[in-house]
All heavy atoms as TSV, in Angstrom:
chain	resi	resn	atom	element	x	y	z
A	1	MET	N	N	-0.170	-10.119	-18.634
A	1	MET	CA	C	-0.230	-9.205	-17.511
A	1	MET	C	C	0.293	-9.926	-16.281
A	1	MET	O	O	-0.076	-11.054	-16.015
A	1	MET	CB	C	-1.677	-8.755	-17.300
A	1	MET	CG	C	-1.829	-7.892	-16.090
A	1	MET	SD	S	-3.519	-7.560	-15.534
A	1	MET	CE	C	-4.399	-7.207	-17.005
A	2	SER	N	N	1.134	-9.263	-15.527
A	2	SER	CA	C	1.643	-9.860	-14.295
A	2	SER	C	C	0.847	-9.341	-13.099
A	2	SER	O	O	0.262	-8.271	-13.145
A	2	SER	CB	C	3.122	-9.544	-14.121
A	2	SER	OG	O	3.296	-8.162	-13.954
A	3	ALA	N	N	0.827	-10.130	-12.049
A	3	ALA	CA	C	0.106	-9.755	-10.840
A	3	ALA	C	C	1.099	-9.557	-9.709
A	3	ALA	O	O	2.160	-10.167	-9.688
A	3	ALA	CB	C	-0.894	-10.840	-10.474
A	4	SER	N	N	0.757	-8.703	-8.792
A	4	SER	CA	C	1.576	-8.463	-7.613
A	4	SER	C	C	0.724	-8.621	-6.370
A	4	SER	O	O	-0.431	-8.226	-6.354
A	4	SER	CB	C	2.150	-7.053	-7.626
A	4	SER	OG	O	3.031	-6.891	-8.685
A	5	ILE	N	N	1.306	-9.194	-5.350
A	5	ILE	CA	C	0.651	-9.270	-4.056
A	5	ILE	C	C	1.239	-8.153	-3.201
A	5	ILE	O	O	2.452	-8.032	-3.083
A	5	ILE	CB	C	0.888	-10.635	-3.388
A	5	ILE	CG1	C	0.265	-11.745	-4.236
A	5	ILE	CG2	C	0.335	-10.644	-1.968
A	5	ILE	CD1	C	0.612	-13.135	-3.783
A	6	VAL	N	N	0.374	-7.329	-2.655
A	6	VAL	CA	C	0.830	-6.210	-1.829
A	6	VAL	C	C	0.366	-6.451	-0.403
A	6	VAL	O	O	-0.798	-6.240	-0.067
A	6	VAL	CB	C	0.295	-4.863	-2.360
A	6	VAL	CG1	C	0.804	-3.712	-1.501
A	6	VAL	CG2	C	0.687	-4.662	-3.817
A	7	ASP	N	N	1.287	-6.928	0.415
A	7	ASP	CA	C	0.992	-7.135	1.823
A	7	ASP	C	C	0.656	-5.792	2.460
A	7	ASP	O	O	1.189	-4.744	2.061
A	7	ASP	CB	C	2.223	-7.744	2.503
A	7	ASP	CG	C	1.955	-8.101	3.945
A	7	ASP	OD1	O	1.511	-9.235	4.183
A	7	ASP	OD2	O	2.182	-7.244	4.825
A	8	THR	N	N	-0.214	-5.818	3.441
A	8	THR	CA	C	-0.625	-4.591	4.123
A	8	THR	C	C	0.557	-3.813	4.680
A	8	THR	O	O	0.530	-2.583	4.752
A	8	THR	CB	C	-1.596	-4.929	5.267
A	8	THR	OG1	O	-2.653	-5.741	4.755
A	8	THR	CG2	C	-2.187	-3.681	5.885
A	9	ASN	N	N	1.604	-4.514	5.042
A	9	ASN	CA	C	2.780	-3.831	5.591
A	9	ASN	C	C	3.430	-2.883	4.600
A	9	ASN	O	O	4.053	-1.908	5.007
A	9	ASN	CB	C	3.815	-4.858	6.072
A	9	ASN	CG	C	3.359	-5.574	7.312
A	9	ASN	OD1	O	2.847	-4.963	8.233
A	9	ASN	ND2	N	3.521	-6.881	7.320
A	10	VAL	N	N	3.303	-3.139	3.306
A	10	VAL	CA	C	3.951	-2.274	2.311
A	10	VAL	C	C	3.378	-0.854	2.369
A	10	VAL	O	O	4.127	0.108	2.536
A	10	VAL	CB	C	3.874	-2.887	0.899
A	10	VAL	CG1	C	4.431	-1.925	-0.148
A	10	VAL	CG2	C	4.609	-4.217	0.852
A	11	PRO	N	N	2.052	-0.666	2.246
A	11	PRO	CA	C	1.547	0.708	2.354
A	11	PRO	C	C	1.700	1.298	3.748
A	11	PRO	O	O	1.891	2.509	3.891
A	11	PRO	CB	C	0.077	0.608	1.934
A	11	PRO	CG	C	-0.275	-0.827	1.994
A	11	PRO	CD	C	0.984	-1.593	1.833
A	12	VAL	N	N	1.648	0.465	4.794
A	12	VAL	CA	C	1.840	0.981	6.152
A	12	VAL	C	C	3.256	1.525	6.305
A	12	VAL	O	O	3.464	2.626	6.821
A	12	VAL	CB	C	1.532	-0.113	7.207
A	12	VAL	CG1	C	2.008	0.319	8.587
A	12	VAL	CG2	C	0.044	-0.416	7.235
A	13	VAL	N	N	4.242	0.775	5.828
A	13	VAL	CA	C	5.631	1.243	5.890
A	13	VAL	C	C	5.811	2.483	5.012
A	13	VAL	O	O	6.512	3.420	5.390
A	13	VAL	CB	C	6.614	0.120	5.484
A	13	VAL	CG1	C	8.021	0.664	5.279
A	13	VAL	CG2	C	6.623	-0.974	6.544
A	14	ALA	N	N	5.170	2.509	3.855
A	14	ALA	CA	C	5.262	3.681	2.977
A	14	ALA	C	C	4.760	4.932	3.686
A	14	ALA	O	O	5.278	6.027	3.466
A	14	ALA	CB	C	4.475	3.448	1.692
A	15	ASN	N	N	3.758	4.780	4.539
A	15	ASN	CA	C	3.248	5.922	5.306
A	15	ASN	C	C	4.212	6.361	6.395
A	15	ASN	O	O	4.116	7.472	6.900
A	15	ASN	CB	C	1.904	5.578	5.948
A	15	ASN	CG	C	0.753	5.719	4.992
A	15	ASN	OD1	O	0.890	6.252	3.903
A	15	ASN	ND2	N	-0.408	5.218	5.392
A	16	GLY	N	N	5.114	5.469	6.800
A	16	GLY	CA	C	6.098	5.821	7.819
A	16	GLY	C	C	5.575	5.839	9.230
A	16	GLY	O	O	6.207	6.375	10.128
A	17	LYS	N	N	4.415	5.241	9.475
A	17	LYS	CA	C	3.837	5.221	10.809
A	17	LYS	C	C	3.777	3.796	11.334
A	17	LYS	O	O	3.635	2.847	10.582
A	17	LYS	CB	C	2.424	5.792	10.790
A	17	LYS	CG	C	2.378	7.254	10.427
A	17	LYS	CD	C	0.969	7.760	10.482
A	17	LYS	CE	C	0.920	9.231	10.111
A	17	LYS	NZ	N	-0.429	9.733	10.082
A	18	ARG	N	N	3.847	3.658	12.644
A	18	ARG	CA	C	3.717	2.365	13.321
A	18	ARG	C	C	4.617	1.297	12.721
A	18	ARG	O	O	4.187	0.176	12.472
A	18	ARG	CB	C	2.262	1.890	13.277
A	18	ARG	CG	C	1.311	2.796	14.005
A	18	ARG	CD	C	-0.057	2.269	13.955
A	18	ARG	NE	N	-0.476	2.088	12.557
A	18	ARG	CZ	C	-1.696	2.237	12.125
A	18	ARG	NH1	N	-2.647	2.554	12.944
A	18	ARG	NH2	N	-1.999	2.046	10.861
A	19	THR	N	N	5.842	1.644	12.462
A	19	THR	CA	C	6.758	0.681	11.865
A	19	THR	C	C	8.168	0.893	12.392
A	19	THR	O	O	8.524	1.987	12.787
A	19	THR	CB	C	6.739	0.797	10.330
A	19	THR	OG1	O	7.606	-0.181	9.790
A	19	THR	CG2	C	7.155	2.159	9.850
A	20	HIS	N	N	8.911	-0.172	12.385
A	20	HIS	CA	C	10.323	-0.100	12.760
A	20	HIS	C	C	11.202	-0.203	11.523
A	20	HIS	O	O	12.398	-0.424	11.625
A	20	HIS	CB	C	10.679	-1.212	13.748
A	20	HIS	CG	C	9.923	-1.113	15.035
A	20	HIS	ND1	N	10.116	-0.093	15.928
A	20	HIS	CD2	C	8.957	-1.886	15.563
A	20	HIS	CE1	C	9.310	-0.246	16.964
A	20	HIS	NE2	N	8.587	-1.328	16.760
A	21	ALA	N	N	10.609	-0.048	10.362
A	21	ALA	CA	C	11.355	-0.165	9.109
A	21	ALA	C	C	12.330	0.996	8.948
A	21	ALA	O	O	12.072	2.112	9.416
A	21	ALA	CB	C	10.386	-0.189	7.926
A	22	SER	N	N	13.407	0.715	8.264
A	22	SER	CA	C	14.405	1.755	8.004
A	22	SER	C	C	13.888	2.745	6.963
A	22	SER	O	O	12.906	2.478	6.259
A	22	SER	CB	C	15.693	1.114	7.486
A	22	SER	OG	O	15.475	0.575	6.192
A	23	VAL	N	N	14.560	3.858	6.857
A	23	VAL	CA	C	14.205	4.854	5.842
A	23	VAL	C	C	14.354	4.255	4.447
A	23	VAL	O	O	13.516	4.489	3.571
A	23	VAL	CB	C	15.068	6.128	5.995
A	23	VAL	CG1	C	14.834	7.087	4.852
A	23	VAL	CG2	C	14.777	6.807	7.326
A	24	ASP	N	N	15.401	3.455	4.231
A	24	ASP	CA	C	15.589	2.814	2.927
A	24	ASP	C	C	14.424	1.891	2.585
A	24	ASP	O	O	13.959	1.856	1.450
A	24	ASP	CB	C	16.894	2.009	2.892
A	24	ASP	CG	C	18.127	2.893	2.833
A	24	ASP	OD1	O	18.003	4.081	2.446
A	24	ASP	OD2	O	19.219	2.393	3.170
A	25	CYS	N	N	13.938	1.153	3.579
A	25	CYS	CA	C	12.788	0.271	3.367
A	25	CYS	C	C	11.547	1.095	3.051
A	25	CYS	O	O	10.768	0.748	2.154
A	25	CYS	CB	C	12.567	-0.597	4.605
A	25	CYS	SG	S	11.236	-1.789	4.425
A	26	GLN	N	N	11.343	2.182	3.766
A	26	GLN	CA	C	10.195	3.059	3.516
A	26	GLN	C	C	10.253	3.609	2.092
A	26	GLN	O	O	9.240	3.613	1.384
A	26	GLN	CB	C	10.158	4.205	4.517
A	26	GLN	CG	C	8.964	5.114	4.318
A	26	GLN	CD	C	8.938	6.280	5.298
A	26	GLN	OE1	O	9.827	6.424	6.132
A	26	GLN	NE2	N	7.926	7.100	5.199
A	27	LEU	N	N	11.409	4.039	1.655
A	27	LEU	CA	C	11.551	4.576	0.297
A	27	LEU	C	C	11.307	3.500	-0.758
A	27	LEU	O	O	10.700	3.776	-1.806
A	27	LEU	CB	C	12.930	5.207	0.119
A	27	LEU	CG	C	13.185	6.466	0.954
A	27	LEU	CD1	C	14.634	6.912	0.812
A	27	LEU	CD2	C	12.228	7.583	0.569
A	28	ALA	N	N	11.737	2.273	-0.483
A	28	ALA	CA	C	11.487	1.168	-1.416
A	28	ALA	C	C	9.994	0.872	-1.518
A	28	ALA	O	O	9.473	0.614	-2.615
A	28	ALA	CB	C	12.252	-0.075	-0.972
A	29	CYS	N	N	9.289	0.920	-0.394
A	29	CYS	CA	C	7.843	0.695	-0.400
A	29	CYS	C	C	7.125	1.800	-1.171
A	29	CYS	O	O	6.200	1.540	-1.951
A	29	CYS	CB	C	7.311	0.602	1.025
A	29	CYS	SG	S	7.792	-0.906	1.887
A	30	ILE	N	N	7.544	3.033	-0.972
A	30	ILE	CA	C	6.960	4.163	-1.705
A	30	ILE	C	C	7.164	3.984	-3.201
A	30	ILE	O	O	6.225	4.138	-3.988
A	30	ILE	CB	C	7.565	5.498	-1.220
A	30	ILE	CG1	C	7.085	5.812	0.195
A	30	ILE	CG2	C	7.230	6.640	-2.176
A	30	ILE	CD1	C	7.820	6.960	0.865
A	31	ALA	N	N	8.371	3.624	-3.603
A	31	ALA	CA	C	8.672	3.451	-5.026
A	31	ALA	C	C	7.821	2.340	-5.633
A	31	ALA	O	O	7.278	2.493	-6.742
A	31	ALA	CB	C	10.154	3.146	-5.212
A	32	ARG	N	N	7.674	1.228	-4.915
A	32	ARG	CA	C	6.882	0.102	-5.429
A	32	ARG	C	C	5.423	0.485	-5.579
A	32	ARG	O	O	4.788	0.162	-6.579
A	32	ARG	CB	C	7.034	-1.104	-4.499
A	32	ARG	CG	C	6.315	-2.315	-4.977
A	32	ARG	CD	C	6.928	-2.815	-6.273
A	32	ARG	NE	N	6.187	-3.959	-6.748
A	32	ARG	CZ	C	5.946	-4.201	-8.022
A	32	ARG	NH1	N	6.430	-3.407	-8.954
A	32	ARG	NH2	N	5.254	-5.245	-8.385
A	33	LEU	N	N	4.874	1.166	-4.598
A	33	LEU	CA	C	3.464	1.569	-4.683
A	33	LEU	C	C	3.236	2.555	-5.820
A	33	LEU	O	O	2.214	2.488	-6.506
A	33	LEU	CB	C	2.995	2.166	-3.353
A	33	LEU	CG	C	2.887	1.177	-2.200
A	33	LEU	CD1	C	2.466	1.915	-0.934
A	33	LEU	CD2	C	1.934	0.045	-2.513
A	34	LYS	N	N	4.174	3.460	-6.039
A	34	LYS	CA	C	4.031	4.415	-7.148
A	34	LYS	C	C	4.011	3.696	-8.490
A	34	LYS	O	O	3.261	4.076	-9.385
A	34	LYS	CB	C	5.131	5.471	-7.098
A	34	LYS	CG	C	4.899	6.483	-6.000
A	34	LYS	CD	C	5.929	7.593	-6.032
A	34	LYS	CE	C	5.614	8.662	-5.007
A	34	LYS	NZ	N	6.544	9.783	-5.072
A	35	VAL	N	N	4.805	2.641	-8.627
A	35	VAL	CA	C	4.787	1.844	-9.861
A	35	VAL	C	C	3.420	1.190	-10.034
A	35	VAL	O	O	2.824	1.233	-11.119
A	35	VAL	CB	C	5.905	0.774	-9.851
A	35	VAL	CG1	C	5.705	-0.245	-10.957
A	35	VAL	CG2	C	7.263	1.428	-9.975
A	36	LEU	N	N	2.908	0.593	-8.971
A	36	LEU	CA	C	1.599	-0.068	-9.055
A	36	LEU	C	C	0.477	0.915	-9.356
A	36	LEU	O	O	-0.404	0.634	-10.163
A	36	LEU	CB	C	1.310	-0.822	-7.757
A	36	LEU	CG	C	2.176	-2.037	-7.496
A	36	LEU	CD1	C	1.911	-2.585	-6.100
A	36	LEU	CD2	C	1.942	-3.107	-8.542
A	37	VAL	N	N	0.500	2.062	-8.705
A	37	VAL	CA	C	-0.536	3.077	-8.949
A	37	VAL	C	C	-0.436	3.604	-10.380
A	37	VAL	O	O	-1.436	3.829	-11.041
A	37	VAL	CB	C	-0.426	4.228	-7.917
A	37	VAL	CG1	C	-1.314	5.394	-8.298
A	37	VAL	CG2	C	-0.794	3.717	-6.524
A	38	GLY	N	N	0.775	3.748	-10.888
A	38	GLY	CA	C	0.985	4.241	-12.245
A	38	GLY	C	C	0.416	3.330	-13.319
A	38	GLY	O	O	0.026	3.782	-14.394
A	39	ARG	N	N	0.341	2.041	-13.027
A	39	ARG	CA	C	-0.235	1.092	-13.985
A	39	ARG	C	C	-1.744	1.256	-14.102
A	39	ARG	O	O	-2.328	0.891	-15.109
A	39	ARG	CB	C	0.039	-0.349	-13.543
A	39	ARG	CG	C	1.440	-0.793	-13.750
A	39	ARG	CD	C	1.498	-2.260	-13.437
A	39	ARG	NE	N	2.872	-2.702	-13.262
A	39	ARG	CZ	C	3.212	-3.826	-12.677
A	39	ARG	NH1	N	2.282	-4.617	-12.197
A	39	ARG	NH2	N	4.470	-4.150	-12.573
A	40	GLY	N	N	-2.372	1.728	-13.033
A	40	GLY	CA	C	-3.808	1.972	-13.066
A	40	GLY	C	C	-4.669	0.757	-12.834
A	40	GLY	O	O	-5.869	0.815	-13.016
A	41	ARG	N	N	-4.096	-0.379	-12.411
A	41	ARG	CA	C	-4.906	-1.572	-12.206
A	41	ARG	C	C	-4.379	-2.360	-11.005
A	41	ARG	O	O	-3.218	-2.708	-10.949
A	41	ARG	CB	C	-4.853	-2.465	-13.432
A	41	ARG	CG	C	-5.741	-3.669	-13.312
A	41	ARG	CD	C	-5.720	-4.491	-14.549
A	41	ARG	NE	N	-6.252	-3.680	-15.633
A	41	ARG	CZ	C	-6.461	-4.127	-16.851
A	41	ARG	NH1	N	-6.155	-5.350	-17.153
A	41	ARG	NH2	N	-6.948	-3.345	-17.779
A	42	VAL	N	N	-5.290	-2.629	-10.084
A	42	VAL	CA	C	-4.970	-3.449	-8.926
A	42	VAL	C	C	-6.103	-4.448	-8.776
A	42	VAL	O	O	-7.270	-4.101	-8.912
A	42	VAL	CB	C	-4.852	-2.595	-7.632
A	42	VAL	CG1	C	-4.634	-3.465	-6.416
A	42	VAL	CG2	C	-3.732	-1.573	-7.776
A	43	VAL	N	N	-5.772	-5.692	-8.519
A	43	VAL	CA	C	-6.774	-6.749	-8.382
A	43	VAL	C	C	-6.819	-7.186	-6.925
A	43	VAL	O	O	-5.783	-7.410	-6.306
A	43	VAL	CB	C	-6.410	-7.950	-9.285
A	43	VAL	CG1	C	-7.423	-9.070	-9.119
A	43	VAL	CG2	C	-6.324	-7.507	-10.733
A	44	LEU	N	N	-8.028	-7.294	-6.388
A	44	LEU	CA	C	-8.222	-7.726	-5.002
A	44	LEU	C	C	-8.965	-9.054	-4.970
A	44	LEU	O	O	-9.570	-9.462	-5.963
A	44	LEU	CB	C	-9.022	-6.676	-4.227
A	44	LEU	CG	C	-8.396	-5.290	-4.117
A	44	LEU	CD1	C	-9.372	-4.318	-3.500
A	44	LEU	CD2	C	-7.118	-5.350	-3.317
A	45	ASP	N	N	-8.984	-9.698	-3.820
A	45	ASP	CA	C	-9.706	-10.959	-3.675
A	45	ASP	C	C	-11.216	-10.715	-3.743
A	45	ASP	O	O	-11.715	-9.658	-3.371
A	45	ASP	CB	C	-9.325	-11.642	-2.362
A	45	ASP	CG	C	-9.663	-10.806	-1.150
A	45	ASP	OD1	O	-9.122	-9.694	-1.016
A	45	ASP	OD2	O	-10.475	-11.260	-0.334
A	46	ALA	N	N	-11.948	-11.709	-4.230
A	46	ALA	CA	C	-13.395	-11.581	-4.430
A	46	ALA	C	C	-14.165	-11.365	-3.132
A	46	ALA	O	O	-15.216	-10.723	-3.123
A	46	ALA	CB	C	-13.937	-12.822	-5.153
A	47	ASP	N	N	-13.655	-11.883	-2.030
A	47	ASP	CA	C	-14.345	-11.738	-0.748
A	47	ASP	C	C	-14.070	-10.402	-0.073
A	47	ASP	O	O	-14.686	-10.081	0.936
A	47	ASP	CB	C	-13.947	-12.867	0.203
A	47	ASP	CG	C	-14.433	-14.226	-0.289
A	47	ASP	OD1	O	-15.475	-14.292	-0.969
A	47	ASP	OD2	O	-13.753	-15.222	0.011
A	48	GLY	N	N	-13.133	-9.625	-0.601
A	48	GLY	CA	C	-12.835	-8.313	-0.044
A	48	GLY	C	C	-12.020	-8.337	1.235
A	48	GLY	O	O	-11.924	-7.330	1.930
A	49	LEU	N	N	-11.407	-9.478	1.556
A	49	LEU	CA	C	-10.657	-9.590	2.804
A	49	LEU	C	C	-9.418	-8.710	2.817
A	49	LEU	O	O	-9.092	-8.100	3.845
A	49	LEU	CB	C	-10.268	-11.047	3.057
A	49	LEU	CG	C	-11.448	-12.018	3.206
A	49	LEU	CD1	C	-10.946	-13.445	3.315
A	49	LEU	CD2	C	-12.309	-11.640	4.388
A	50	ILE	N	N	-8.731	-8.631	1.692
A	50	ILE	CA	C	-7.526	-7.791	1.632
A	50	ILE	C	C	-7.906	-6.319	1.771
A	50	ILE	O	O	-7.273	-5.565	2.514
A	50	ILE	CB	C	-6.744	-8.043	0.330
A	50	ILE	CG1	C	-6.179	-9.466	0.334
A	50	ILE	CG2	C	-5.627	-7.027	0.146
A	50	ILE	CD1	C	-5.559	-9.896	-0.971
A	51	PHE	N	N	-8.968	-5.904	1.080
A	51	PHE	CA	C	-9.394	-4.508	1.175
A	51	PHE	C	C	-9.803	-4.157	2.603
A	51	PHE	O	O	-9.489	-3.069	3.097
A	51	PHE	CB	C	-10.529	-4.223	0.197
A	51	PHE	CG	C	-10.867	-2.772	0.106
A	51	PHE	CD1	C	-9.969	-1.868	-0.434
A	51	PHE	CD2	C	-12.074	-2.301	0.575
A	51	PHE	CE1	C	-10.271	-0.511	-0.509
A	51	PHE	CE2	C	-12.386	-0.949	0.505
A	51	PHE	CZ	C	-11.484	-0.060	-0.042
A	52	GLU	N	N	-10.462	-5.071	3.289
A	52	GLU	CA	C	-10.840	-4.821	4.686
A	52	GLU	C	C	-9.609	-4.629	5.561
A	52	GLU	O	O	-9.593	-3.769	6.436
A	52	GLU	CB	C	-11.704	-5.964	5.232
A	52	GLU	CG	C	-13.126	-5.928	4.745
A	52	GLU	CD	C	-13.858	-4.653	5.130
A	52	GLU	OE1	O	-13.739	-4.204	6.292
A	52	GLU	OE2	O	-14.552	-4.095	4.269
A	53	GLN	N	N	-8.576	-5.415	5.295
A	53	GLN	CA	C	-7.344	-5.246	6.058
A	53	GLN	C	C	-6.697	-3.906	5.744
A	53	GLN	O	O	-6.217	-3.206	6.637
A	53	GLN	CB	C	-6.372	-6.389	5.779
A	53	GLN	CG	C	-5.193	-6.369	6.710
A	53	GLN	CD	C	-4.340	-7.604	6.593
A	53	GLN	OE1	O	-4.555	-8.464	5.755
A	53	GLN	NE2	N	-3.339	-7.690	7.438
A	54	TYR	N	N	-6.678	-3.513	4.475
A	54	TYR	CA	C	-6.150	-2.191	4.112
A	54	TYR	C	C	-6.911	-1.093	4.859
A	54	TYR	O	O	-6.314	-0.145	5.357
A	54	TYR	CB	C	-6.287	-1.940	2.614
A	54	TYR	CG	C	-5.349	-2.706	1.710
A	54	TYR	CD1	C	-5.638	-2.820	0.355
A	54	TYR	CD2	C	-4.175	-3.298	2.171
A	54	TYR	CE1	C	-4.789	-3.505	-0.507
A	54	TYR	CE2	C	-3.326	-3.983	1.323
A	54	TYR	CZ	C	-3.637	-4.075	-0.018
A	54	TYR	OH	O	-2.809	-4.749	-0.869
A	55	ARG	N	N	-8.233	-1.231	4.926
A	55	ARG	CA	C	-9.057	-0.209	5.577
A	55	ARG	C	C	-8.739	-0.073	7.057
A	55	ARG	O	O	-8.894	1.002	7.631
A	55	ARG	CB	C	-10.540	-0.532	5.408
A	55	ARG	CG	C	-11.021	-0.277	3.995
A	55	ARG	CD	C	-12.483	-0.489	3.856
A	55	ARG	NE	N	-13.179	0.297	4.884
A	55	ARG	CZ	C	-14.457	0.176	5.145
A	55	ARG	NH1	N	-15.190	-0.694	4.499
A	55	ARG	NH2	N	-15.020	0.916	6.069
A	56	ARG	N	N	-8.323	-1.167	7.705
A	56	ARG	CA	C	-7.994	-1.104	9.131
A	56	ARG	C	C	-6.771	-0.250	9.411
A	56	ARG	O	O	-6.665	0.363	10.468
A	56	ARG	CB	C	-7.740	-2.511	9.675
A	56	ARG	CG	C	-8.965	-3.128	10.274
A	56	ARG	CD	C	-8.647	-4.452	10.923
A	56	ARG	NE	N	-9.163	-5.458	9.998
A	56	ARG	CZ	C	-8.603	-6.603	9.723
A	56	ARG	NH1	N	-7.475	-6.943	10.307
A	56	ARG	NH2	N	-9.136	-7.429	8.876
A	57	TYR	N	N	-5.845	-0.210	8.476
A	57	TYR	CA	C	-4.553	0.435	8.723
A	57	TYR	C	C	-4.288	1.684	7.891
A	57	TYR	O	O	-3.316	2.384	8.136
A	57	TYR	CB	C	-3.420	-0.565	8.462
A	57	TYR	CG	C	-3.474	-1.743	9.394
A	57	TYR	CD1	C	-4.013	-2.948	8.976
A	57	TYR	CD2	C	-2.999	-1.645	10.697
A	57	TYR	CE1	C	-4.080	-4.033	9.831
A	57	TYR	CE2	C	-3.067	-2.725	11.563
A	57	TYR	CZ	C	-3.605	-3.916	11.123
A	57	TYR	OH	O	-3.672	-4.983	11.978
A	58	LEU	N	N	-5.154	1.960	6.919
A	58	LEU	CA	C	-4.882	3.057	5.987
A	58	LEU	C	C	-6.109	3.945	5.826
A	58	LEU	O	O	-7.234	3.525	6.061
A	58	LEU	CB	C	-4.471	2.483	4.623
A	58	LEU	CG	C	-3.251	1.559	4.691
A	58	LEU	CD1	C	-3.209	0.648	3.486
A	58	LEU	CD2	C	-1.990	2.354	4.842
A	59	SER	N	N	-5.899	5.162	5.377
A	59	SER	CA	C	-6.978	6.121	5.208
A	59	SER	C	C	-7.545	6.048	3.795
A	59	SER	O	O	-6.804	6.127	2.812
A	59	SER	CB	C	-6.470	7.539	5.465
A	59	SER	OG	O	-7.446	8.484	5.097
A	60	LEU	N	N	-8.853	5.908	3.698
A	60	LEU	CA	C	-9.505	5.895	2.384
A	60	LEU	C	C	-9.564	7.291	1.766
A	60	LEU	O	O	-9.931	7.438	0.610
A	60	LEU	CB	C	-10.918	5.321	2.498
A	60	LEU	CG	C	-11.006	3.864	2.920
A	60	LEU	CD1	C	-12.463	3.416	2.987
A	60	LEU	CD2	C	-10.223	2.971	1.990
A	61	LYS	N	N	-9.182	8.306	2.525
A	61	LYS	CA	C	-9.151	9.671	1.994
A	61	LYS	C	C	-8.002	9.873	1.017
A	61	LYS	O	O	-7.927	10.883	0.339
A	61	LYS	CB	C	-9.028	10.681	3.129
A	61	LYS	CG	C	-10.224	10.696	4.045
A	61	LYS	CD	C	-10.015	11.668	5.176
A	61	LYS	CE	C	-11.175	11.609	6.146
A	61	LYS	NZ	N	-10.959	12.478	7.292
A	62	GLY	N	N	-7.066	8.888	0.974
A	62	GLY	CA	C	-5.944	8.996	0.053
A	62	GLY	C	C	-4.814	9.867	0.554
A	62	GLY	O	O	-3.905	10.206	-0.187
A	63	GLN	N	N	-4.876	10.221	1.823
A	63	GLN	CA	C	-3.836	11.054	2.390
A	63	GLN	C	C	-3.748	10.795	3.880
A	63	GLN	O	O	-4.696	10.245	4.438
A	63	GLN	CB	C	-4.113	12.520	2.097
A	63	GLN	CG	C	-5.466	13.000	2.514
A	63	GLN	CD	C	-5.693	14.429	2.071
A	63	GLN	OE1	O	-4.816	15.250	2.055
A	63	GLN	NE2	N	-6.905	14.722	1.713
A	64	PRO	N	N	-2.701	11.086	4.545
A	64	PRO	CA	C	-1.612	11.942	4.123
A	64	PRO	C	C	-0.436	11.201	3.498
A	64	PRO	O	O	0.456	11.839	2.942
A	64	PRO	CB	C	-1.163	12.599	5.432
A	64	PRO	CG	C	-1.412	11.563	6.461
A	64	PRO	CD	C	-2.645	10.814	5.991
A	65	GLY	N	N	-0.419	9.856	3.523
A	65	GLY	CA	C	0.756	9.141	3.049
A	65	GLY	C	C	0.584	8.459	1.712
A	65	GLY	O	O	-0.516	8.322	1.189
A	66	VAL	N	N	1.684	7.984	1.152
A	66	VAL	CA	C	1.666	7.263	-0.123
A	66	VAL	C	C	0.891	5.951	0.022
A	66	VAL	O	O	0.194	5.544	-0.909
A	66	VAL	CB	C	3.111	6.994	-0.619
A	66	VAL	CG1	C	3.106	6.147	-1.864
A	66	VAL	CG2	C	3.826	8.306	-0.875
A	67	GLY	N	N	0.973	5.320	1.180
A	67	GLY	CA	C	0.192	4.105	1.422
A	67	GLY	C	C	-1.293	4.389	1.357
A	67	GLY	O	O	-2.073	3.592	0.805
A	68	ASP	N	N	-1.704	5.520	1.890
A	68	ASP	CA	C	-3.112	5.931	1.822
A	68	ASP	C	C	-3.512	6.216	0.371
A	68	ASP	O	O	-4.613	5.851	-0.053
A	68	ASP	CB	C	-3.355	7.171	2.691
A	68	ASP	CG	C	-2.998	6.933	4.139
A	68	ASP	OD1	O	-3.382	5.886	4.691
A	68	ASP	OD2	O	-2.326	7.798	4.732
A	69	MET	N	N	-2.618	6.838	-0.372
A	69	MET	CA	C	-2.893	7.126	-1.786
A	69	MET	C	C	-3.116	5.820	-2.545
A	69	MET	O	O	-3.991	5.735	-3.406
A	69	MET	CB	C	-1.723	7.885	-2.406
A	69	MET	CG	C	-1.875	8.181	-3.890
A	69	MET	SD	S	-0.368	8.816	-4.642
A	69	MET	CE	C	0.676	7.375	-4.609
A	70	PHE	N	N	-2.337	4.793	-2.224
A	70	PHE	CA	C	-2.463	3.493	-2.875
A	70	PHE	C	C	-3.866	2.926	-2.694
A	70	PHE	O	O	-4.481	2.415	-3.619
A	70	PHE	CB	C	-1.418	2.526	-2.322
A	70	PHE	CG	C	-1.635	1.098	-2.709
A	70	PHE	CD1	C	-1.383	0.674	-4.007
A	70	PHE	CD2	C	-2.079	0.172	-1.781
A	70	PHE	CE1	C	-1.580	-0.643	-4.374
A	70	PHE	CE2	C	-2.275	-1.145	-2.134
A	70	PHE	CZ	C	-2.023	-1.557	-3.430
A	71	VAL	N	N	-4.386	3.038	-1.463
A	71	VAL	CA	C	-5.725	2.503	-1.184
A	71	VAL	C	C	-6.774	3.355	-1.873
A	71	VAL	O	O	-7.708	2.899	-2.431
A	71	VAL	CB	C	-5.996	2.429	0.326
A	71	VAL	CG1	C	-7.421	2.068	0.605
A	71	VAL	CG2	C	-5.076	1.424	0.965
């Protein structure tokens, strides 16, 4: 099994908010997150620091963006 590190900027850019990323970059982030979500398994750090950072910038409701869906 391979592991991926998902920097907080990836789901933030996928949401298309608060970013200066290009549309192509946003689409690449969306595509990557969809692949990760499709696998059904994401591993976080034991201390929960990454999840806390995700919570600061993304909605736990899973919407309205793909980045929110990832979280």
